[in-house]
C-alpha positions as YAML, in Angstrom:
chain: A
units: angstrom
residues:
- id: 1
  name: MET
  ca: [127.52, 37.90, 117.04]
- id: 2
  name: SER
  ca: [124.87, 40.62, 118.65]
- id: 3
  name: LEU
  ca: [122.11, 42.45, 116.73]
- id: 4
  name: THR
  ca: [122.09, 45.29, 119.34]
- id: 5
  name: LYS
  ca: [123.72, 48.04, 117.87]
- id: 6
  name: ARG
  ca: [125.44, 50.08, 120.25]
- id: 7
  name: ARG
  ca: [125.73, 53.81, 120.37]
- id: 8
  name: ALA
  ca: [128.48, 55.60, 120.47]
- id: 9
  name: ILE
  ca: [128.03, 58.41, 123.43]
- id: 10
  name: ARG
  ca: [128.75, 61.67, 122.77]
- id: 11
  name: PRO
  ca: [130.77, 64.21, 125.15]
- id: 12
  name: ALA
  ca: [128.74, 67.12, 124.31]
- id: 13
  name: ALA
  ca: [125.40, 65.22, 124.89]
- id: 14
  name: VAL
  ca: [127.11, 64.41, 128.45]
- id: 15
  name: LEU
  ca: [127.97, 67.76, 129.82]
- id: 16
  name: THR
  ca: [124.87, 69.32, 128.18]
- id: 17
  name: ALA
  ca: [122.56, 67.16, 130.35]
- id: 18
  name: ILE
  ca: [124.98, 67.20, 133.20]
- id: 19
  name: GLY
  ca: [125.05, 70.93, 132.97]
- id: 20
  name: LEU
  ca: [121.42, 71.52, 132.26]
- id: 21
  name: THR
  ca: [120.78, 69.10, 135.69]
- id: 22
  name: ILE
  ca: [122.76, 71.37, 137.61]
- id: 23
  name: LEU
  ca: [121.24, 74.52, 136.76]
- id: 24
  name: GLY
  ca: [117.77, 73.38, 137.42]
- id: 25
  name: THR
  ca: [119.05, 72.00, 141.13]
- id: 26
  name: ALA
  ca: [120.46, 75.09, 141.82]
- id: 27
  name: LEU
  ca: [117.52, 77.36, 140.48]
- id: 28
  name: GLY
  ca: [114.96, 75.35, 142.43]
- id: 29
  name: LEU
  ca: [117.35, 75.29, 145.67]
- id: 30
  name: ALA
  ca: [117.64, 78.96, 145.22]
- id: 31
  name: GLY
  ca: [113.53, 79.35, 145.02]
- id: 32
  name: ASN
  ca: [113.02, 77.29, 148.12]
- id: 33
  name: HIS
  ca: [113.76, 79.15, 151.30]
- id: 34
  name: GLY
  ca: [110.77, 77.86, 153.05]
- id: 35
  name: THR
  ca: [109.36, 81.00, 153.57]
- id: 36
  name: ALA
  ca: [108.76, 84.03, 151.00]
- id: 37
  name: ASP
  ca: [111.67, 86.42, 152.64]
- id: 38
  name: PRO
  ca: [115.04, 84.80, 153.54]
- id: 39
  name: GLU
  ca: [115.31, 87.40, 156.61]
- id: 40
  name: ILE
  ca: [113.96, 86.02, 159.57]
- id: 41
  name: PRO
  ca: [113.33, 89.24, 162.06]
- id: 42
  name: THR
  ca: [114.87, 88.63, 165.60]
- id: 43
  name: GLU
  ca: [113.56, 91.76, 167.06]
- id: 44
  name: HIS
  ca: [110.02, 93.58, 167.63]
- id: 45
  name: ALA
  ca: [109.83, 96.81, 165.62]
- id: 46
  name: GLY
  ca: [106.32, 99.01, 164.85]
- id: 47
  name: LEU
  ca: [104.19, 97.34, 167.37]
- id: 48
  name: GLN
  ca: [101.37, 98.67, 169.51]
- id: 49
  name: VAL
  ca: [100.43, 96.62, 172.83]
- id: 50
  name: LYS
  ca: [97.51, 97.43, 174.53]
- id: 51
  name: SER
  ca: [96.86, 95.35, 178.13]
- id: 52
  name: LEU
  ca: [92.98, 94.42, 178.36]
- id: 53
  name: GLY
  ca: [92.82, 92.03, 180.84]
- id: 54
  name: VAL
  ca: [95.17, 89.63, 183.17]
- id: 55
  name: ILE
  ca: [94.01, 86.93, 185.12]
- id: 56
  name: SER
  ca: [96.88, 86.93, 188.02]
- id: 57
  name: GLY
  ca: [98.53, 83.62, 189.17]
- id: 58
  name: VAL
  ca: [96.88, 83.96, 192.38]
- id: 59
  name: SER
  ca: [93.27, 83.32, 190.40]
- id: 60
  name: MET
  ca: [95.06, 80.57, 188.23]
- id: 61
  name: ALA
  ca: [95.90, 78.81, 191.32]
- id: 62
  name: ALA
  ca: [92.56, 78.89, 193.22]
- id: 63
  name: GLN
  ca: [90.43, 78.44, 190.23]
- id: 64
  name: ILE
  ca: [92.34, 75.78, 188.18]
- id: 65
  name: GLY
  ca: [95.24, 74.60, 190.28]
- id: 66
  name: LEU
  ca: [97.83, 76.08, 188.11]
- id: 67
  name: ASP
  ca: [100.80, 77.88, 189.88]
- id: 68
  name: GLY
  ca: [103.31, 80.10, 188.52]
- id: 69
  name: TYR
  ca: [101.00, 81.50, 185.14]
- id: 70
  name: LYS
  ca: [98.81, 84.31, 184.48]
- id: 71
  name: LEU
  ca: [96.30, 84.58, 181.69]
- id: 72
  name: GLN
  ca: [96.49, 87.42, 179.57]
- id: 73
  name: LEU
  ca: [94.13, 88.92, 177.03]
- id: 74
  name: ARG
  ca: [96.41, 91.80, 174.33]
- id: 75
  name: GLU
  ca: [95.37, 93.71, 171.67]
- id: 76
  name: ILE
  ca: [98.34, 93.89, 169.52]
- id: 77
  name: THR
  ca: [98.64, 96.29, 166.35]
- id: 78
  name: ILE
  ca: [101.45, 96.13, 163.98]
- id: 79
  name: GLU
  ca: [102.41, 99.38, 161.98]
- id: 80
  name: PRO
  ca: [102.87, 98.79, 158.15]
- id: 81
  name: GLY
  ca: [106.27, 97.48, 157.73]
- id: 82
  name: GLY
  ca: [106.37, 96.41, 161.44]
- id: 83
  name: GLN
  ca: [107.26, 93.04, 162.39]
- id: 84
  name: ILE
  ca: [107.31, 90.48, 165.54]
- id: 85
  name: GLY
  ca: [110.46, 88.86, 166.11]
- id: 86
  name: ARG
  ca: [111.14, 84.88, 166.12]
- id: 87
  name: HIS
  ca: [109.69, 83.59, 168.98]
- id: 88
  name: SER
  ca: [108.70, 80.24, 170.23]
- id: 89
  name: HIS
  ca: [105.71, 78.93, 172.53]
- id: 90
  name: GLU
  ca: [107.37, 75.77, 173.98]
- id: 91
  name: ALA
  ca: [106.02, 76.96, 177.72]
- id: 92
  name: ARG
  ca: [103.77, 79.71, 176.55]
- id: 93
  name: PRO
  ca: [100.43, 78.28, 174.73]
- id: 94
  name: GLY
  ca: [98.20, 81.29, 172.89]
- id: 95
  name: ILE
  ca: [95.74, 81.93, 170.46]
- id: 96
  name: VAL
  ca: [95.49, 84.65, 168.34]
- id: 97
  name: ARG
  ca: [93.08, 86.31, 166.27]
- id: 98
  name: VAL
  ca: [93.48, 88.96, 163.45]
- id: 99
  name: ILE
  ca: [90.66, 91.71, 163.67]
- id: 100
  name: SER
  ca: [91.77, 94.31, 161.02]
- id: 101
  name: GLY
  ca: [94.61, 93.97, 158.23]
- id: 102
  name: THR
  ca: [97.19, 91.37, 157.54]
- id: 103
  name: TRP
  ca: [99.28, 89.63, 159.55]
- id: 104
  name: THR
  ca: [101.93, 87.13, 157.62]
- id: 105
  name: GLU
  ca: [103.05, 84.72, 159.71]
- id: 106
  name: GLY
  ca: [106.43, 83.09, 159.01]
- id: 107
  name: ARG
  ca: [107.19, 79.75, 160.62]
- id: 108
  name: PRO
  ca: [110.34, 77.32, 159.50]
- id: 109
  name: ASP
  ca: [108.73, 75.47, 156.60]
- id: 110
  name: ARG
  ca: [105.79, 78.42, 155.63]
- id: 111
  name: GLU
  ca: [104.40, 81.47, 155.27]
- id: 112
  name: THR
  ca: [100.70, 81.96, 156.03]
- id: 113
  name: GLU
  ca: [98.55, 85.40, 155.46]
- id: 114
  name: HIS
  ca: [96.13, 85.92, 158.28]
- id: 115
  name: THR
  ca: [93.02, 88.53, 157.66]
- id: 116
  name: ALA
  ca: [89.92, 89.37, 160.00]
- id: 117
  name: SER
  ca: [87.64, 87.31, 157.25]
- id: 118
  name: ASN
  ca: [89.43, 84.07, 158.08]
- id: 119
  name: ASP
  ca: [87.48, 81.76, 159.87]
- id: 120
  name: ASN
  ca: [90.62, 80.07, 162.52]
- id: 121
  name: GLY
  ca: [92.71, 81.97, 164.61]
- id: 122
  name: ILE
  ca: [96.53, 81.10, 164.94]
- id: 123
  name: LEU
  ca: [96.86, 78.33, 167.33]
- id: 124
  name: GLU
  ca: [100.68, 78.82, 169.34]
- id: 125
  name: ASP
  ca: [101.10, 75.60, 170.52]
- id: 126
  name: GLU
  ca: [104.34, 73.53, 172.10]
- id: 127
  name: GLU
  ca: [105.28, 73.41, 168.44]
- id: 128
  name: THR
  ca: [105.23, 76.58, 167.81]
- id: 129
  name: VAL
  ca: [108.16, 78.81, 165.87]
- id: 130
  name: HIS
  ca: [107.03, 81.58, 164.14]
- id: 131
  name: TRP
  ca: [107.34, 85.64, 163.47]
- id: 132
  name: PHE
  ca: [105.04, 88.13, 161.69]
- id: 133
  name: TRP
  ca: [105.09, 91.17, 159.54]
- id: 134
  name: ASN
  ca: [102.41, 93.59, 158.64]
- id: 135
  name: ARG
  ca: [103.31, 93.66, 154.53]
- id: 136
  name: GLY
  ca: [100.35, 96.10, 153.96]
- id: 137
  name: THR
  ca: [99.66, 99.87, 154.07]
- id: 138
  name: GLU
  ca: [97.54, 100.20, 156.99]
- id: 139
  name: PRO
  ca: [97.98, 98.70, 160.46]
- id: 140
  name: ALA
  ca: [96.67, 95.38, 161.48]
- id: 141
  name: THR
  ca: [95.62, 94.53, 164.52]
- id: 142
  name: ALA
  ca: [95.01, 91.10, 166.42]
- id: 143
  name: MET
  ca: [93.08, 90.09, 169.73]
- id: 144
  name: VAL
  ca: [96.08, 88.15, 171.53]
- id: 145
  name: CYS
  ca: [95.28, 85.54, 174.83]
- id: 146
  name: ASP
  ca: [98.30, 83.55, 175.91]
- id: 147
  name: LEU
  ca: [99.39, 81.50, 179.53]
- id: 148
  name: VAL
  ca: [102.47, 83.44, 180.78]
- id: 149
  name: PRO
  ca: [104.76, 83.00, 183.43]
- id: 150
  name: ASP
  ca: [103.73, 85.14, 186.30]
- id: 151
  name: SER
  ca: [107.04, 86.88, 187.11]
...
């Protein structure tokens, strides 16, 4: 005869445990969108773009042997409530430096605020897919330098 005493499993306790597990999982999934805003913008809105200079495709080919691309420098301002739609840098590398206000960058796995006081720029390499918002009350401006097809 065994000395181990078995306890009866109470159906109410099992159902309570299952219910709490399901509720906890649902709340965890509901709060984890990858970004704070589930709406990813697909179009640009509230932007001002000023060209500050372009090195032509002809110059790029002559200087460094890179055919079919130009190098451009722009000043982009996102007005309060404005946005830059989701886009990829698969074939368009760039560097962004916020100089005033706050650009909120969305990526599939996170959201990051970039300000003029940040030490680093935003690097846009072949794996970059992102979008931006200005959630502030003042215009937010950045210098954007990128290599784009010369068309």
